[in-house]
C-alpha positions in Angstrom: 0.0 0.0 0.0 2.9 2.4 0.7 4.0 2.1 -2.9 0.5 3.2 -4.0 0.9 6.3 -1.8 4.3 7.1 -3.4 2.7 6.5 -6.9 0.0 9.0 -6.1 -2.9 6.6 -6.4 -3.7 6.6 -2.7 -3.7 9.5 -0.3 -3.8 7.7 3.1 -3.5 4.2 4.5 -5.8 3.2 7.4 -6.1 0.2 9.6 -9.3 -1.7 10.5 -9.8 -3.8 13.5 -6.1 -4.0 14.4 -5.3 -4.7 18.1 -2.4 -3.2 20.0 0.1 -6.0 19.2 -0.8 -5.9 15.5 -0.4 -2.1 15.4 3.0 -2.4 17.1 4.2 -4.8 14.4 3.0 -2.5 11.7 4.7 0.5 13.3 8.0 -1.3 13.3 8.0 -1.9 9.5 5.8 0.9 8.1 7.4 3.9 6.5 4.1 5.8 6.5 2.2 6.2 9.8 -1.4 4.8 9.5 -4.0 7.5 9.1 -6.4 5.9 11.5 -7.6 2.6 13.0 -11.3 1.8 12.6 -12.6 -0.2 15.5 -15.8 -1.2 17.1 -16.7 1.2 19.9 -20.1 2.0 21.3 -21.8 2.6 24.6 -21.8 -1.2 25.4 -18.3 -1.9 24.1 -16.1 1.2 24.7 -12.8 -0.4 23.9 -11.0 2.0 26.2 -7.6 0.2 26.3 -7.2 0.1 22.6 -8.4 3.7 22.2 -5.8 4.8 24.8 -3.1 2.8 23.0 -4.0 4.5 19.7 -3.9 7.9 21.3 -0.4 7.1 22.7 0.7 6.1 19.2 -0.9 9.3 17.8 -3.2 7.3 15.5 -6.8 8.6 15.4 -9.6 6.1 16.1 -12.6 5.9 13.8 -15.4 4.1 15.7 -18.2 2.1 14.2 -21.1 0.4 15.9 -22.9 -2.4 14.1 -26.5 -1.7 13.4 -27.4 -5.0 15.1 -25.9 -3.9 18.4 -28.1 -4.1 21.6 -28.3 -0.3 21.9 -29.8 0.4 18.5 -33.3 0.6 19.8 -32.3 3.1 22.5 -30.5 5.2 19.9 -33.4 5.2 17.5 -35.9 6.2 20.2 -33.7 9.2 21.1 -33.5 10.2 17.5 -37.3 10.0 17.1 -37.8 12.1 20.2 -35.5 14.8 18.8 -37.5 15.2 15.6 
């Protein structure tokens, strides 16, 4: 992927669902710092340790929450009340 950045075909390289040990391995060999790490994080699964690790590595976290998570009904009811 780094060659694609150097060739101008890709602007940034991101990670998805990498844990701390995987990120450490990448950081040892990567010439380009990852732009972000996309991980699952929601009110029921806050993933605090991995988020803290990413902050320490200066890698932004992009959080996603699956639509099938247990809190989706609460979230949808809040949105409905705000309308």
